[in-house]
RODO-2510 file (C-alpha; in nm, 4 decimals, decimal comma):
residues 110
     n   res          X          Y          Z
     1     m     6,7607     3,6665     4,4543
     2     s     6,6412     3,3143     4,3710
     3     r     6,6725     3,1470     4,0341
     4     d     6,2951     3,1703     3,9795
     5     q     6,3060     3,5462     4,0333
     6     v     6,5914     3,5785     3,7825
     7     y     6,3926     3,3786     3,5268
     8     g     6,0903     3,5960     3,5976
     9     w     6,2858     3,9173     3,5289
    10     i     6,4344     3,7684     3,2099
    11     i     6,0881     3,6688     3,0834
    12     l     5,9535     4,0160     3,1676
    13     v     6,2347     4,2016     2,9863
    14     v     6,2261     3,9748     2,6794
    15     s     5,8456     4,0032     2,6565
    16     l     5,8569     4,3822     2,6747
    17     a     6,1331     4,3914     2,4107
    18     i     5,9251     4,1732     2,1783
    19     i     5,6170     4,3936     2,2304
    20     l     5,8172     4,7092     2,1542
    21     g     5,9846     4,5446     1,8545
    22     y     5,6465     4,4365     1,7201
    23     i     5,4999     4,7864     1,7546
    24     w     5,8073     4,9331     1,5848
    25     a     5,7954     4,6798     1,2973
    26     v     5,4230     4,7333     1,2329
    27     f     5,3976     5,1107     1,2684
    28     f     5,7516     5,2266     1,1811
    29     p     5,8893     4,9648     0,9415
    30     p     6,2523     5,0232     0,8397
    31     m     6,1850     4,8777     0,4934
    32     v     5,8853     4,8635     0,2644
    33     g     5,6616     4,5622     0,3189
    34     l     5,7961     4,4684     0,6613
    35     d     5,4719     4,5760     0,8323
    36     t     5,2682     4,3477     0,6042
    37     l     5,5118     4,0625     0,6635
    38     v     5,4927     4,1076     1,0428
    39     i     5,1116     4,1114     1,0388
    40     k     5,1011     3,8007     0,8165
    41     f     5,3462     3,6209     1,0449
    42     t     5,1411     3,7168     1,3512
    43     g     4,8208     3,5873     1,1906
    44     v     4,9833     3,2593     1,0910
    45     a     5,1336     3,2169     1,4393
    46     a     4,8004     3,2896     1,6122
    47     i     4,6032     3,0533     1,3878
    48     g     4,8740     2,7875     1,4142
    49     f     4,8831     2,8141     1,7919
    50     g     4,5041     2,8113     1,8379
    51     f     4,4284     2,5318     1,5973
    52     g     4,7412     2,3443     1,7069
    53     i     4,5908     2,3227     2,0544
    54     m     4,2591     2,2088     1,9053
    55     a     4,4415     1,9446     1,6984
    56     w     4,6226     1,8211     2,0108
    57     i     4,2904     1,7936     2,1965
    58     g     4,1384     1,6050     1,9022
    59     y     4,4360     1,3688     1,8837
    60     t     4,4149     1,3042     2,2568
    61     l     4,0416     1,2295     2,2360
    62     a     4,0900     1,0052     1,9327
    63     t     4,3762     0,7996     2,0748
    64     t     4,2726     0,7670     2,4398
    65     p     4,0952     0,4363     2,5068
    66     p     3,7483     0,4607     2,6587
    67     p     3,7251     0,4068     3,0345
    68     e     3,6247     0,0716     3,1760
    69     p     3,2485     0,0443     3,2298
    70     i     3,1417     0,0790     3,5903
    71     d     2,9962    -0,2371     3,7445
    72     m     2,6682    -0,1051     3,8798
    73     s     2,5795    -0,4283     4,0614
    74     e     2,8399    -0,3618     4,3301
    75     f     2,7195    -0,0037     4,3611
    76     e     2,3580    -0,1160     4,3933
    77     k     2,4534    -0,3672     4,6628
    78     k     2,6241    -0,0942     4,8610
    79     v     2,3225     0,1333     4,8242
    80     e     2,0792    -0,1388     4,9321
    81     e     2,2812    -0,2509     5,2350
    82     p     2,2489    -0,0083     5,5264
    83     t     2,5732     0,1124     5,6727
    84     p     2,6532     0,0490     6,0404
    85     e     2,5574     0,4096     6,1144
    86     e     2,2176     0,3505     5,9520
    87     k     2,1672     0,0225     6,1367
    88     a     2,2309     0,1736     6,4789
    89     p     1,9310     0,4136     6,4780
    90     e     1,7027     0,1310     6,3642
    91     e     1,8196    -0,0897     6,6517
    92     k     1,7669     0,1961     6,8955
    93     a     1,4207     0,2610     6,7544
    94     e     1,3301    -0,1042     6,7940
    95     a     1,4592    -0,1073     7,1523
    96     k     1,2608     0,2001     7,2615
    97     p     0,9097     0,0603     7,2081
    98     e     0,9937    -0,2400     7,4238
    99     q     1,1133    -0,0150     7,7031
   100     e     0,8119     0,2138     7,6683
   101     t     0,5660    -0,0725     7,6733
   102     a     0,7320    -0,2187     7,9784
   103     a     0,7161     0,1145     8,1573
   104     s     0,3518     0,1810     8,0653
   105     e     0,2253    -0,1571     8,1829
   106     p     0,1344    -0,1744     8,5486
   107     s     0,3637    -0,3814     8,7540
   108     p     0,2203    -0,6970     8,9092
   109     t     0,2990    -0,5707     9,2550
   110     g     0,1653    -0,2310     9,2168
***
């Protein structure tokens, strides 16, 4: 059994134990007020976790410098210039009419 599989089984068993312990503490509290305390703790943990993530996202957005502006002139030059693949069909198209006209004209000998 690999180390990852061992960690997986440990996480599974601990998670199930926490779930069972939570159910026991909420529905069958051993002392008065423990169920209320568990529910309050769960609410605080859930709100803290959710809004903690939102705070981290806000901090990241606030402290990350904006990206460099894109120089569109280079992009426009690349768009305006035909690529070699685009040039090749144009050259072939220009060559065909010359061949066609030469073939359609009667030869001087014939």
